[in-house]
C-alpha positions as CSV (number, residue, x, y, z in Angstrom):
1,X,91.5,109.2,82.9
2,X,95.1,110.7,81.9
3,X,96.4,109.6,85.7
4,X,94.9,106.2,84.9
5,X,96.1,105.8,81.7
6,X,99.9,106.2,82.7
7,X,99.3,103.5,84.9
8,X,97.8,101.3,82.4
9,X,100.7,101.9,80.2
10,X,103.2,101.0,82.8
11,X,101.2,97.8,82.8
12,X,101.7,97.7,78.7
13,X,97.9,98.4,78.2
14,X,97.0,100.7,75.1
15,X,94.6,103.2,75.4
16,X,92.6,105.7,73.0
17,X,92.0,109.2,74.1
18,X,88.5,110.5,72.7
19,X,87.7,114.2,73.0
20,X,86.4,116.8,71.8
21,X,89.0,118.6,71.3
22,X,91.5,118.0,68.4
23,X,93.7,121.1,69.2
24,X,97.5,120.0,68.8
25,X,98.2,120.9,72.4
26,X,95.0,118.4,73.3
27,X,96.9,115.7,71.2
28,X,100.4,116.2,72.9
29,X,98.5,116.2,76.3
30,X,97.0,112.8,75.7
31,X,100.3,111.2,74.2
32,X,102.4,112.7,77.2
33,X,99.9,111.0,79.2
34,X,100.4,107.6,77.5
35,X,97.4,107.0,75.1
36,X,98.3,105.6,72.2
37,X,95.9,107.5,69.9
38,X,93.4,110.5,70.5
39,X,90.5,110.7,68.2
40,X,87.9,113.6,68.5
41,X,84.5,113.5,68.7
42,X,82.1,112.9,66.9
43,X,83.5,109.6,66.4
44,X,84.2,107.9,63.3
45,X,83.6,104.5,63.9
46,X,85.3,103.2,61.4
47,X,88.5,105.2,62.1
48,X,88.1,103.9,65.7
49,X,87.9,99.8,64.2
50,X,91.0,100.9,62.3
51,X,92.7,102.3,65.4
52,X,91.4,99.3,67.7
53,X,92.6,97.0,65.4
54,X,95.9,98.2,64.9
55,X,96.6,98.4,68.5
56,X,95.0,94.6,69.0
57,X,97.8,93.5,66.4
58,X,100.7,95.7,67.9
59,X,99.9,94.4,71.4
60,X,99.3,90.3,70.1
61,X,101.3,87.8,72.0
62,X,104.7,87.0,70.1
63,X,105.1,83.4,68.6
């Protein structure tokens, strides 16, 4: 996942890391790999929806 995310970021694709681990080192590893956000399991679907909406609005084509 981390290697794929690095390739995706080169192309400007955002990503959300979903992990059972929430230590600062885990979050830093995800951010270093290029993930836009890091969320922990169990998934809070309201928070996931917020993050997705934010990423979509940040990556919308500018007019």
